[in-house]
Structure formats: C-alpha cells, structure tokens
SEKE-76614 format. One record per residue (C-alpha): x negated, y, z negated; residue in three letters. Coordinates in steps of 0.05 Angstrom, whole numbers, padded with zeros to 5 digits, always signed. Each point is the difference from the previous one (the first is absolute). Example, Ala and Ser with C-alpha at 12.3 -4.5 7.8 and 13.67 -1.06 7.14 Angstrom:
// residues 2
-00246-00090-00156ALA-00027+00069+00013SER
// end
This chain:
// residues 330
+00046-00412-00850MET-00061+00046+00004LYS-00043-00058+00021LEU+00050-00016+00057PHE-00003+00072+00025LYS-00077+00000-00003PHE-00002-00064+00041LYS+00049+00026+00049LYS-00039+00066+00009ALA-00064-00039+00009ALA+00033-00044+00054ALA+00022+00063+00037VAL-00068+00031-00004LEU-00033-00063+00025MET+00048-00006+00061ALA-00015+00074+00015ALA-00075-00014-00003MET+00005-00060+00047MET+00040+00041+00051VAL-00052+00057-00005PHE-00058-00048+00008ALA+00026-00020+00068ALA+00007+00074+00015GLY-00077+00007-00005CYS+00002-00031+00069SER+00048+00010+00056ARG+00057-00041+00028ASP-00026-00019+00070PRO+00072-00016+00021ALA+00011+00075+00001SER-00056+00013+00049GLU+00014+00038+00064SER-00043+00027+00056SER+00012+00074-00011ASP-00018+00045+00057SER-00048+00059-00012SER-00048+00043+00039SER-00075-00014-00005VAL-00040+00052-00038THR-00063-00007+00044THR-00009-00003+00074SER-00057-00051-00005SER+00024-00064+00028SER-00022-00066+00031THR+00038-00057+00032SER+00019-00052-00053SER-00025-00055+00048SER-00069+00035-00001LYS+00001+00013-00074SER-00063-00018-00038SER+00045-00036-00049SER+00013-00055+00051SER-00072-00006+00025SER-00039-00063-00014LYS-00066+00038+00009LYS-00030+00061-00034PRO+00028+00064+00030SER-00048+00036+00046SER+00009+00061-00043SER-00031-00035-00061GLN-00069+00022-00023ASP-00042-00061+00011MET-00050+00025-00050SER+00047-00015-00054LYS+00004-00068-00032PRO+00056-00049+00018GLU+00051-00002-00054ILE+00001-00065-00038LYS+00065-00038+00012VAL+00036-00029-00062GLN+00020-00068+00027ASP+00065-00016-00038ASN+00034-00041+00054VAL-00011-00064-00037SER+00032+00032-00063LYS+00061+00016+00040VAL+00005-00072+00027LYS-00011-00029-00071ASP+00053+00046-00031ALA+00051-00019+00055GLN-00007-00072-00021LYS+00027+00024-00068VAL+00051+00050+00027ASN+00022+00004+00073ALA+00020+00072-00012ASP-00073+00023-00003VAL-00016+00042+00061GLY-00068+00029-00016GLY-00055+00016-00049TYR-00019+00070-00026LEU-00068+00015-00029TYR-00020+00070-00025ILE-00071+00002-00025PRO-00015+00018-00073ASN+00073-00008-00019THR+00041-00058-00025THR+00039-00002+00066VAL-00025-00067+00028ASP+00060-00043+00014GLU+00051-00028+00050PRO+00054+00044+00028VAL+00071-00026+00013LEU+00038+00011+00064SER+00074+00005+00011ALA-00005-00030+00070LYS+00032-00067-00020ASN+00064+00034-00025TYR+00061+00025+00038ALA+00003+00064-00043THR-00048+00031-00048ASN+00051-00004-00056GLN+00001-00075+00004LYS-00076+00000-00002PHE-00006+00046-00059TRP+00054-00036-00039ASP-00046-00060-00003VAL-00055+00041-00035TYR+00034+00058-00035ASP+00063-00018-00037VAL+00027+00024-00067VAL-00044-00024-00057ASN-00050-00031+00047LYS-00062+00021+00037ARG-00034-00053+00041LEU-00071+00001+00026ASN-00021-00026+00070TRP-00001-00071-00027LYS+00075+00008-00018LYS-00020-00006-00073GLU+00023+00044-00056MET-00052+00055-00008ASP-00026+00002-00071ASN+00014+00075-00005SER+00069-00008+00029GLY-00006+00067+00038VAL-00058+00000+00050THR+00031-00041+00056GLY-00036-00009+00065CYS-00029+00038+00059LEU+00043-00006+00063TYR+00009+00018+00073LEU+00066+00018+00035PRO+00027-00046+00052LYS-00019+00047+00056ALA-00075-00006-00012ALA-00031-00041+00056GLY-00054-00049-00023LEU-00014-00047+00057ASP-00059+00038+00032SER-00036+00066+00003ARG+00043+00022+00058ASP+00063-00022-00040ASP-00015+00043-00060LEU+00050+00056-00011ALA-00023+00072+00012TYR+00014+00009-00075ASN-00009-00063-00041THR+00029+00013-00069VAL-00013-00037-00063ILE+00040+00015-00063PHE-00021-00013-00072GLY+00020+00018-00072HIS-00029+00052-00047ASN+00018-00022-00071PRO-00011+00069-00031GLY-00035-00026-00062ARG-00064-00035-00015MET+00030-00061-00033ASP+00060-00024+00041PRO+00025-00041-00061ASN+00013+00065-00038VAL+00071+00024+00005ARG+00013+00059+00046TYR+00036+00039-00055ASP-00059-00004-00048SER-00053+00035+00045VAL-00008+00061+00045THR+00000-00024+00071LEU-00058+00023+00043ALA-00042-00017+00059ASP-00057-00040-00028LEU-00055-00021+00050PRO-00022-00057-00043ASP+00069-00030-00008ALA+00028-00058+00041MET+00018-00009+00073LYS+00006+00063+00043PHE-00014+00045-00060ALA-00072-00014+00025GLN+00014+00045+00060LEU-00009+00060-00045TYR-00074-00014-00003LYS-00001+00036+00066TYR+00013+00066-00034LEU-00071-00005-00028ASP-00047+00032+00048GLU-00059-00046-00017ASP+00043-00062+00009PHE+00028+00027+00067ALA-00071+00011+00026LYS-00025-00069-00019LYS+00061-00038+00025ASN+00018+00022+00071PRO+00030-00065+00024TYR+00059-00045-00015ILE+00003-00072+00026TYR+00064-00037+00021PHE+00001-00070+00029SER+00052-00044+00031THR-00003-00074+00015GLU-00032+00017+00068ASN-00046+00060-00010GLU-00036+00047-00048ASN+00011+00077+00006TYR-00039+00059-00027ILE+00036+00065-00013TYR-00034+00068-00014GLN+00034+00043-00053VAL+00018+00070+00020PHE+00055+00023-00049ALA+00023-00007-00072ALA+00063+00039-00011TYR+00066+00012-00036TYR+00063+00002+00043THR+00075+00002-00007GLU+00030-00070-00001ALA+00038+00018+00064GLU-00036+00032+00060THR+00012+00010+00072THR-00027-00039+00033PRO+00002-00053-00054LYS-00071-00008-00026TYR+00018-00069-00027TYR+00027-00029+00067SER-00038-00053+00039SER+00047+00013+00058LYS-00032+00067+00019LEU-00026+00009+00071ASP-00069+00029+00016ALA+00024+00072+00000LYS+00038-00003-00065ASP-00056-00038-00035SER-00049+00054+00020LEU+00049+00053-00026THR+00002-00036-00067VAL-00076-00005-00001ALA-00010+00073+00015ASN+00049+00019-00054GLU-00039-00045-00047ALA-00063+00038+00015VAL+00034+00066-00020LYS+00025-00031-00065ARG-00064-00037-00018SER-00032+00020-00065LEU-00066-00022+00032MET-00027+00026+00066THR-00034-00055+00043TYR-00042+00042+00047LYS-00023-00054+00048ASP+00065-00038+00015VAL+00031+00020+00067LYS+00072-00019+00018LEU+00032-00007+00067SER+00064-00029+00030GLU-00007-00075+00008GLY-00037-00009-00065ASP+00028-00051-00049LYS+00007+00013-00073PHE+00006-00033-00067LEU+00046+00032-00051THR-00001-00021-00074LEU+00058+00027-00038SER+00017+00002-00074THR+00041+00040-00051CYS-00029+00060-00040THR+00012+00031-00067TYR-00041+00063+00019ALA+00062+00045-00004PHE+00031-00028-00063THR-00039+00036-00055GLU+00040+00012-00064GLY+00055-00048+00020MET+00023-00059-00040THR-00015-00069+00032PRO+00072-00005+00024ALA-00003+00069+00032GLN-00067-00016+00029ALA+00025-00064+00032LEU+00057+00037+00033ALA-00042+00060+00022ALA-00055-00043+00029ALA+00050-00027+00051GLU-00010+00066+00038LYS-00074-00007+00015HIS-00054-00048+00023ARG-00076-00004+00000PHE-00029-00025+00067VAL-00068-00020+00026ILE-00007+00000+00076MET-00057-00031+00040ALA-00017-00007+00073LYS-00011-00068+00035LEU-00071-00006+00025LEU-00020-00041+00061PRO-00029-00070-00008ALA-00076+00003-00013ASN+00009+00072-00024ALA-00060+00042-00022ARG+00002+00054-00053GLY-00029+00030-00062ASP-00002-00035-00066GLU+00029+00062-00033THR+00054+00050+00020ALA-00011+00073+00015ASN+00053+00022-00049VAL+00016+00059-00046SER+00058+00026-00039LYS+00052+00037+00039ASN+00009+00068-00034PRO+00071+00009+00028SER+00037-00064+00016PRO+00072+00004+00022LYS+00041-00025-00059MET+00072-00030-00001PRO+00053+00052+00003GLU+00019+00027-00068GLY-00060-00027-00037THR-00062+00032-00030GLU-00057-00047-00015LYS-00042+00021-00058LYS
// end
C-alpha cells in the first residue's frame, strides 16, 4: 500500500514537472498585439530601417571590421529533411546553443504543435526523438514569426527554450535545489550573459533561416514578469510596441550596453526561458510553481547585411536595474 502511494505521488510530481517545463516558454497562441506608447521619440520609417537593408548602413563606422557571418543556411535545409517543422538555426558563440529551432507555422494552433513535442511523460527533441534527459525539449518559434526574408522578419522574433534548473537533467527535481546554472543544458546557457567578461567577448547572436543568415547585437539581459504589456514574448508586435519592449529591456538589463542605439523600425531577437532566481529557500515543488511568475530574457538588435562592428561589446554591470515587481535579487 505504501509503495502504491509512493508511485502515485511520483506520477503526480512528474506530471506537474512536465506542465511547468512547458511554462518555461510561452504559449504563442495567447499572443496579441497590445497597444502601448513609445518611450522614445527617436523613430525611422520601417521601410527605411537598417534591418531591411542589403547594404551596410551609411551610419556604420567603415573603420571597423565587417562582422563575420555564421553561415548556417545549409544546416537549416539539412535539418528540414529530418523534420519539416524546423524553421531556423540558432548559434550563440561560446555556449552549447548551436542547433535547429522549430517553428509552429505548419500547425493550425500552437497547442496542436506543442502536443507533438511536449506531452505527459515525453519530451521530444527537434528530430522527434525521445530526449535522453526527458526534460530538455527543443527550441521553438511561435507561428507569428516571419521567416521568408529579411523584410518578412517580425519586429520581435521570439525563441523559447527550457532551463532544466539542475546540472544533470537525469537527477530528480525533488532531490536537488533548483537554480539557474549557466553550464546546464539548453537555454540555461543564457545565464552566461550575466557574467561581464562573457558579455564583453560575445556581443553577437546568429540566427539563420533556409534563405538567409542574420546577425543580432545583444543589448539587454534581464528578468521580467511572465506577463507584460506589451507582451515581450509576442512576435505579433508592431514597430512601436517592439521598441517599447526593447526600451523596457534596457531599463531592466543587468548589463549596460553603451554603444547600442535603438530606434523605431529596428527588428529584435528575444530569447526567453524560465528562472529560479527568486525561489531561494523553497522546496523543488514550491520553486516550480513560483518560477511560473518570472522569466529571464536576452534581447538583441538585428544588424544590416554586411554589418561592421567591434569584436567586443562596450558593456558594464548596471548598478540599478529595474527588477520584476515584488522581487529583490540578491
């Protein structure tokens, strides 16, 4: 009888963990284009945005070296032969993030898409194979993210990924203290950007589709409420709301990127994962529930084709970042 109760309790805990793991990301089906005022007056026409230019912007410092492109177009095409749901490829230097990204574009609703990869007692990788750890899942884009061309890219391209909360994902949740570990799997790697030296040496993130390679310049690494207005996790945002989200990200960023300028018409890459930063002293079950309230986010600005820039970022720690309401980061 005691064995039966133990198995039943374990099954309930496992189901709760699987539901939470999906919560590390965001249901794109819930996206909406919330209206909000722009926090800066600086603006340019989206049709004239440097993000859609095929040539270096005239404002670029031609004395700076051209940023080396990471050509992963062929990796996208090869991955699509294995899984038609692959929409792109994400590469973050000096991390383990170097893999295909799934897209919900082939599905009528996100729920149908996610059911394929994230179901009770299963966690499938981009190959639709059972992940050895059973918890890490895959990186994915919401249906609203445009991928056909540079002009088609959303103003806010969002990629979701999981943060396992422990170094060895095969270890049970209830046997360890959950934490944000920069050397753990998947998007736990994003926490490397909280290290000033790493942030300086890795100013660019590379995203590719089957048609083109893109370079994004990092400008924010921050904690946020899981729900914001405008929705930071929406790929449906227009130019104004995307700039509003970006300006808020700068205020919240734990790092200050001094040389990155933002303006209306810019296009952004938003990488989102869950965080255990505000769960100190909680049991694993309590931490899983509490972590639903917050996210950790990296934001980067799309650079023009043939962009020029420095090999390092002019970055320093922000002495007073805006933190999520009701939290106090140690």
